[in-house]
C-alpha positions as CSV (number, residue, x, y, z in Angstrom):
1,M,145.6,33.8,104.7
2,A,142.1,32.4,103.9
3,E,141.5,28.9,105.1
4,T,140.3,27.9,101.6
5,T,143.7,28.7,100.1
6,P,146.4,26.2,101.2
7,N,150.0,27.3,101.3
8,I,152.2,26.6,98.3
9,I,154.3,23.5,98.9
10,I,157.3,22.5,96.8
11,D,157.9,18.7,96.9
12,E,161.6,18.6,96.6
13,S,161.9,14.8,97.0
14,K,159.5,14.2,94.1
15,I,161.6,16.6,91.9
16,M,164.8,15.0,92.9
17,S,163.6,11.5,92.2
18,T,162.3,12.6,88.8
19,L,165.6,14.2,87.9
20,E,167.5,11.1,89.0
21,A,165.6,9.0,86.4
22,I,166.2,11.5,83.6
23,S,167.5,9.9,80.4
24,E,167.1,10.8,76.7
25,D,164.6,8.6,75.0
26,A,164.0,9.7,71.4
27,V,160.7,7.9,71.1
28,R,159.4,9.5,74.3
29,V,160.6,12.9,73.4
30,R,158.8,12.8,70.0
31,E,155.6,11.6,71.7
32,V,155.8,14.6,74.0
33,L,156.6,17.0,71.2
34,A,153.5,15.7,69.3
35,K,151.4,16.4,72.3
36,A,152.9,19.8,72.7
37,S,151.9,20.7,69.2
38,E,148.3,20.4,70.2
39,M,148.9,23.6,72.4
40,K,147.2,22.2,75.4
41,G,150.3,22.3,77.6
42,L,152.4,19.6,79.2
43,D,152.7,18.2,82.7
44,A,155.9,18.0,84.8
45,V,156.8,14.5,83.7
46,E,156.5,15.4,80.1
47,A,158.5,18.6,80.6
48,T,161.2,16.4,82.2
49,A,161.4,14.3,79.1
50,L,162.2,17.4,77.1
51,M,164.9,18.4,79.7
52,S,166.7,15.1,78.9
53,I,167.4,16.2,75.3
54,E,171.1,16.3,74.4
55,S,171.3,15.2,70.8
56,P,171.5,18.0,68.2
57,E,168.7,16.4,66.2
58,L,166.2,16.2,69.0
59,L,167.2,19.6,70.2
60,E,166.3,21.1,66.8
61,E,163.0,19.2,66.8
62,L,162.3,20.8,70.2
63,F,163.1,24.2,68.9
64,Q,161.0,23.7,65.7
65,T,158.0,22.7,67.8
66,A,158.4,25.7,70.1
67,R,158.6,28.0,67.1
68,R,155.4,26.6,65.6
69,V,153.5,26.9,68.9
70,K,154.8,30.4,69.6
71,D,153.9,31.6,66.1
72,E,150.4,30.0,66.2
73,I,149.5,31.5,69.6
74,Y,151.3,34.9,69.5
75,G,151.7,35.5,65.8
76,K,154.1,38.3,64.9
77,R,153.5,40.5,67.9
78,L,156.1,41.2,70.7
79,V,155.3,43.3,73.7
80,L,157.8,46.0,74.8
81,F,158.1,47.6,78.2
82,A,160.6,49.3,80.4
83,P,161.5,49.0,84.1
84,L,161.2,52.1,86.2
85,Y,163.4,51.9,89.3
86,V,162.2,54.3,91.9
87,S,164.4,53.2,94.9
88,N,167.3,51.0,95.7
89,L,166.7,51.0,99.5
90,C,166.5,47.5,100.8
91,A,166.1,45.7,104.2
92,N,167.3,42.3,102.9
93,D,170.8,40.9,102.5
94,C,170.8,38.8,99.3
95,T,174.2,37.7,98.2
96,Y,173.5,38.0,94.4
97,C,172.0,41.5,94.4
98,A,173.7,44.9,94.4
99,F,170.8,46.4,96.4
100,R,171.5,44.2,99.4
101,K,171.5,46.0,102.7
102,G,175.1,45.1,103.6
103,N,176.5,46.5,100.3
104,P,178.5,49.7,100.9
105,A,179.5,50.0,97.2
106,V,176.0,51.1,96.1
107,H,174.8,54.7,96.3
108,R,171.4,54.7,97.9
109,R,168.6,56.7,96.5
110,A,164.8,56.9,96.6
111,L,163.3,59.2,93.9
112,N,161.0,62.0,95.1
113,Q,157.8,62.4,93.2
114,E,159.2,65.2,91.0
115,E,162.0,62.9,90.0
116,V,159.6,60.0,89.3
117,A,157.6,62.3,87.0
118,Q,160.8,63.3,85.2
119,E,161.8,59.6,84.7
120,T,158.3,58.9,83.5
121,Q,158.4,61.7,81.0
122,L,161.7,60.4,79.6
123,L,160.2,57.0,79.1
124,I,157.1,58.5,77.4
125,D,159.4,60.5,75.1
126,Q,161.0,57.2,74.0
127,G,157.6,55.8,73.1
128,H,156.9,53.6,76.0
129,K,153.3,52.9,77.1
130,R,153.8,50.4,79.9
131,V,156.4,50.3,82.7
132,L,157.3,47.9,85.5
133,L,157.7,49.9,88.6
134,V,160.6,48.4,90.7
135,A,161.8,49.2,94.2
136,G,164.1,47.6,96.7
137,E,162.4,46.0,99.6
138,A,162.5,49.0,101.9
139,Y,160.8,52.4,101.5
140,P,161.3,56.0,102.7
141,K,159.5,57.4,105.7
142,A,156.1,57.3,104.0
143,G,156.3,53.4,103.8
144,L,154.1,51.6,101.4
145,K,152.3,54.9,100.6
146,Y,155.5,55.9,98.8
147,I,154.9,53.2,96.2
148,F,151.2,54.2,95.9
149,D,152.3,57.8,95.3
150,C,154.8,56.7,92.7
151,I,152.1,54.8,90.8
152,E,149.8,57.8,90.9
153,T,152.6,60.1,89.7
154,V,153.4,57.8,86.7
155,Y,149.8,57.7,85.6
156,D,149.5,61.5,86.0
157,V,152.3,62.4,83.6
158,K,150.9,63.2,80.1
159,S,152.3,64.6,76.9
160,E,150.8,65.5,73.6
161,W,151.1,62.0,72.1
162,G,151.8,59.8,75.0
163,E,151.3,58.6,78.5
164,I,152.0,55.4,80.5
165,R,148.8,53.3,80.2
166,R,149.8,50.4,82.4
167,V,151.9,50.2,85.5
168,N,153.1,46.8,86.5
169,V,154.7,46.4,89.9
170,N,157.6,44.5,91.3
171,I,157.9,45.2,95.0
172,A,158.2,43.3,98.3
173,P,155.4,40.8,99.2
174,L,152.5,42.3,101.1
175,E,149.7,41.3,103.4
176,V,146.3,40.7,101.8
177,D,144.8,44.1,102.8
178,E,147.9,45.8,101.5
179,F,147.5,44.0,98.2
180,R,143.9,45.2,98.0
181,A,145.2,48.8,98.4
182,L,147.8,48.1,95.7
183,K,145.0,46.8,93.4
184,A,143.1,50.0,94.0
185,C,146.0,51.9,92.5
186,K,144.9,50.4,89.2
187,I,148.1,48.4,88.6
188,G,148.4,45.8,85.9
189,T,150.5,42.8,86.9
190,Y,152.0,42.2,90.4
191,Q,155.3,40.5,89.9
192,V,157.5,38.8,92.5
193,F,160.3,36.2,92.0
194,Q,161.1,33.3,94.3
195,E,164.7,33.6,93.0
196,T,165.3,29.9,93.9
197,Y,162.8,27.2,94.9
198,H,165.5,25.1,96.5
199,K,165.2,25.7,100.2
200,E,168.8,25.1,101.3
201,T,170.1,27.3,98.5
202,Y,167.4,29.9,99.4
203,S,168.7,30.0,103.0
204,N,172.3,30.2,101.9
205,V,171.8,33.2,99.6
206,H,169.3,35.2,101.7
207,L,171.3,36.1,104.8
208,S,168.8,38.5,106.6
209,G,165.7,40.5,106.2
210,K,162.1,39.4,105.7
211,K,163.0,37.9,102.3
212,R,164.8,35.2,104.2
213,D,161.4,33.6,105.0
214,F,160.9,31.2,102.1
215,D,157.2,30.5,102.9
216,W,156.3,34.2,103.3
217,R,157.7,34.9,99.8
218,I,156.3,31.9,98.0
219,N,152.8,32.6,99.3
220,A,152.9,36.2,98.2
221,I,151.1,35.3,95.0
222,N,148.4,33.6,96.9
223,R,147.8,36.7,99.0
224,A,147.8,38.9,95.9
225,M,145.3,36.8,94.1
226,E,143.1,36.6,97.3
227,A,143.1,40.4,97.2
228,G,141.8,40.4,93.6
229,I,144.9,40.9,91.6
230,D,144.3,38.4,88.9
231,D,147.4,39.1,86.7
232,V,150.5,37.9,88.6
233,G,154.1,37.2,87.4
234,I,156.6,34.8,88.9
235,G,160.2,33.9,88.0
236,V,163.5,32.2,88.9
237,L,167.0,33.7,89.0
238,F,168.7,31.0,87.1
239,G,172.2,30.2,88.2
240,L,171.6,29.8,91.9
241,Y,170.6,26.1,91.6
242,D,170.1,23.4,88.9
243,W,167.8,24.9,86.3
244,R,165.9,21.7,85.8
245,F,165.0,21.5,89.5
246,E,163.9,25.2,89.4
247,T,161.8,24.6,86.3
248,L,160.0,21.6,87.9
249,A,159.4,23.6,91.1
250,L,158.1,26.5,89.1
251,L,155.6,24.2,87.4
252,Q,154.5,22.8,90.8
253,H,153.9,26.4,91.9
254,I,151.8,27.1,88.8
255,T,149.8,23.9,89.2
256,Q,148.9,24.8,92.7
257,L,147.8,28.3,91.7
258,E,145.6,26.8,89.0
259,Q,144.1,24.4,91.6
260,H,143.5,27.2,94.1
261,F,142.3,30.0,91.9
262,G,141.4,28.5,88.6
263,V,144.2,30.3,86.7
264,G,148.0,30.4,87.0
265,C,150.4,33.2,86.5
266,H,150.1,35.7,83.7
267,T,153.9,35.9,83.0
268,I,157.1,34.0,83.8
269,S,160.4,35.8,83.9
270,V,163.6,33.9,83.1
271,P,166.6,36.1,84.3
272,R,170.1,34.6,84.6
273,I,172.5,36.0,87.2
274,E,174.6,38.9,85.9
275,P,177.5,40.7,87.6
276,A,176.4,43.3,90.2
277,V,178.5,45.8,92.1
278,G,179.3,44.5,95.6
279,A,177.7,41.0,95.0
280,E,180.5,38.4,94.7
281,I,178.2,35.5,94.0
282,S,176.9,37.2,90.9
283,E,180.5,36.9,89.4
284,H,180.6,33.2,90.1
285,P,177.1,31.7,90.2
286,P,176.8,28.4,92.1
287,M,175.3,26.6,89.1
288,P,175.7,28.8,86.0
289,M,173.3,28.1,83.2
290,N,174.9,27.8,79.7
291,D,173.4,29.2,76.5
292,V,172.1,25.9,75.1
293,D,170.2,25.1,78.3
294,F,168.9,28.6,78.4
295,R,167.4,28.3,74.9
296,K,166.1,24.8,75.9
297,L,164.4,26.3,79.0
298,V,162.6,28.9,76.9
299,A,161.4,26.3,74.5
300,I,160.2,23.9,77.2
301,L,158.3,26.6,79.0
302,R,156.6,27.7,75.8
303,L,155.4,24.2,75.2
304,T,154.5,23.5,78.9
305,V,152.5,26.6,79.6
306,P,151.8,27.8,76.0
307,Y,149.5,30.7,76.9
308,T,151.6,32.2,79.6
309,G,153.7,35.2,78.7
310,L,157.5,34.7,78.8
311,I,159.6,37.8,79.7
312,M,163.2,38.3,78.6
313,S,165.1,41.1,80.3
314,T,168.0,43.2,79.1
315,R,170.3,41.0,81.2
316,E,170.8,39.1,78.0
317,D,172.7,40.4,75.0
318,P,171.0,41.2,71.7
319,E,171.9,37.9,70.0
320,M,170.4,35.8,72.8
321,R,167.3,38.0,72.8
322,R,166.9,37.5,69.1
323,E,167.3,33.8,69.3
324,T,164.8,33.3,72.1
325,L,162.0,35.4,70.5
326,S,161.1,32.7,68.1
327,L,161.5,30.0,70.8
328,G,158.9,31.4,73.1
329,V,159.6,34.9,74.5
330,S,156.6,37.2,74.2
331,Q,157.7,40.3,76.1
332,I,161.0,42.1,76.3
333,S,162.3,45.2,78.0
334,A,163.9,47.9,75.8
335,G,166.2,50.8,76.6
336,S,166.3,49.7,80.2
337,R,168.1,51.2,83.2
338,T,168.3,49.4,86.5
339,N,169.1,52.3,88.8
340,P,166.8,55.0,90.3
341,G,167.0,58.0,88.0
342,G,168.8,56.0,85.4
343,Y,166.9,57.4,82.4
344,G,168.0,60.9,83.2
345,E,171.5,60.2,84.4
346,E,173.9,57.2,84.4
347,D,175.2,55.9,87.6
348,Y,176.2,52.2,87.5
349,E,177.0,52.3,91.2
350,M,173.2,52.5,91.9
351,S,172.3,49.7,89.4
352,Q,170.9,46.3,90.5
353,F,172.8,44.3,87.9
354,S,174.8,44.7,84.7
355,L,172.9,45.0,81.4
356,G,173.6,42.8,78.4
357,D,171.7,45.0,75.9
358,H,172.4,48.7,75.9
359,R,170.5,49.7,72.8
360,S,167.9,52.4,72.7
361,V,164.2,51.7,72.3
362,D,164.4,52.9,68.7
363,E,167.2,50.5,67.9
364,V,165.4,47.6,69.5
365,V,162.2,48.4,67.6
366,R,164.1,48.6,64.3
367,D,165.9,45.3,65.0
368,I,162.8,43.3,65.9
369,T,161.0,44.9,62.9
370,S,163.7,43.6,60.6
371,M,162.9,40.1,62.0
372,G,159.3,40.5,61.0
373,Y,157.9,41.1,64.5
374,I,155.3,43.8,65.4
375,P,156.6,45.8,68.4
376,S,153.5,46.1,70.5
377,F,152.9,48.7,73.2
378,C,149.3,47.5,73.7
379,T,147.4,47.8,77.0
380,G,143.9,47.3,75.6
381,C,143.1,44.0,77.3
382,Y,143.9,45.2,80.8
383,R,141.6,48.3,80.4
384,M,138.9,46.2,78.8
385,G,139.0,43.7,81.7
386,R,140.4,40.9,79.6
387,T,142.7,39.7,82.5
388,G,143.2,36.6,84.6
389,Q,140.8,33.8,83.9
390,D,138.9,36.0,81.4
391,F,142.1,36.4,79.3
392,M,142.8,32.6,79.4
393,E,139.2,31.8,78.3
394,L,139.9,33.9,75.2
395,A,143.5,32.8,74.7
396,K,143.1,29.0,74.8
397,P,140.5,28.8,72.0
398,G,142.6,31.3,70.0
399,L,140.2,34.1,70.2
400,I,142.6,36.6,71.8
401,K,144.3,37.0,68.4
402,H,141.3,39.0,67.2
403,Y,142.2,41.7,69.7
404,C,146.0,41.4,70.2
405,E,147.2,41.6,66.6
406,V,144.9,44.5,65.8
407,N,145.9,46.5,68.9
408,A,149.6,45.7,68.4
409,M,149.5,47.3,65.0
410,S,147.7,50.3,66.3
411,T,150.3,51.0,69.0
412,F,153.2,50.2,66.6
413,V,151.9,52.8,64.2
414,E,151.6,55.3,67.2
415,F,155.3,54.7,67.9
416,L,156.2,55.1,64.2
417,E,154.3,58.3,63.8
418,H,155.6,60.1,66.9
419,Y,158.8,58.5,68.3
420,A,160.6,56.6,65.6
421,S,163.8,57.7,63.8
422,P,163.3,58.1,60.0
423,E,165.1,54.8,59.4
424,T,162.9,53.0,61.9
425,K,159.8,54.6,60.5
426,T,160.6,53.5,57.0
427,A,161.2,49.9,58.1
428,G,158.1,49.9,60.3
429,D,155.8,51.3,57.6
430,T,157.0,48.6,55.2
431,L,156.3,45.9,57.8
432,V,152.8,47.3,58.6
433,N,151.9,47.2,54.9
434,E,153.2,43.6,54.5
435,I,151.3,42.4,57.5
436,L,148.1,44.0,56.4
437,T,148.2,42.2,53.1
438,E,148.6,38.9,55.0
439,M,145.6,39.4,57.2
440,T,142.1,37.9,56.6
441,P,139.8,40.5,55.0
442,E,137.8,41.0,58.3
443,R,140.9,41.5,60.5
444,R,142.5,43.7,57.9
445,S,139.5,45.9,57.8
446,R,139.4,46.3,61.6
447,T,143.2,47.0,61.7
448,E,143.2,49.5,58.8
449,S,140.4,51.4,60.6
450,L,142.5,51.8,63.7
451,V,145.7,52.5,61.8
452,T,144.0,55.2,59.8
453,K,142.8,56.9,63.0
454,V,146.3,56.9,64.4
455,R,147.8,58.4,61.2
456,D,145.0,61.0,61.2
457,G,146.1,62.2,64.6
458,E,144.2,60.1,67.1
459,H,146.0,58.0,69.8
460,D,145.2,55.3,72.2
461,V,142.7,53.5,69.9
462,Y,142.1,49.8,70.6
463,V,139.4,47.1,70.5
């Protein structure tokens, strides 16, 4: 690691002392909410004040503030993606995960490139344009090249109206030179979760394998950013330890990334532990997170890091996913499968965890359309170089809206024209017309130009 980039250090004693002093103070909470409304973010102490909220009245004020900030920054758009699991081979033994090395209940499989292409085609046929390529933390004989080959395969699959335009990656941490090779594969975001920032808990749930090394994992994002990958995603597996500790540690991580690189993470994921075959701890999490605290977490993160994407997976059921969209979630997976080959065949004994939302992409699109959201499959920013610090420089003054809403509408109409069921197309066309009438004349003109091109048979048009 470069000498100019210090290791990430989580100050557990500072977090613990902060949590010991936590107490609901209505005056202080409202001061913090007023500051949050300015959309400049909050520090850890201010976030802690919001964690103290227990009264229904203050909780609703928190949620109202989060809804306003979410709407102001992200508008009506909601990004959709799908995970593409290519392998469940793993060298680690993590007690919460079905992929763990010591689990005899899971059928092991690594897709060959023909199978990767088949899975990709199925995703394209559903209307997807971006995928998160996921693999257990061990590879077939080809080693890391196997992942590079999978990425190339995904990008190579084309159909008349679709292709995958952005491959994000969730794989084991790499060395800097390996991250440079991964960047050369034209990936979007590199994503890796610390799972838990509490060192004792981390040691207890990671029994063997390279993942057992806390420092190696937490500094993976440093190495990725040193290698030039400027869009990175982090996350916590909530339920392993106190969610408040995890959130404050996550914020310490983000702050240090900003100090080291001038920009923090592009996305934060907020999965909760779900049951997994052969993983007993997943049935009885050490510190389960209830639904009220989960909604509170989403709202707090939206106010604390307002321009960072929040990802909600299909671990959660449709109702929770609906509730958290307005509170801060900006990206969701749709029609997901968590086992290699899962889009072509169902085998829950190869899945990483149980799903809470089993709906198809079309059903998810129709549902969020009914809520007034624009389902976005946009990848324009990444291909135009609006990533990392460049993205944030457009996002914070509110300029990114000039691109995002227009491109979201273009990709939504693509979905409606070529992939939607008749019922979803009717609902979607109605929403498109409603949103166009609400736009400023300049933005409406730009959007109508792209929408007309799509309806005339063009695809992949963006600004």
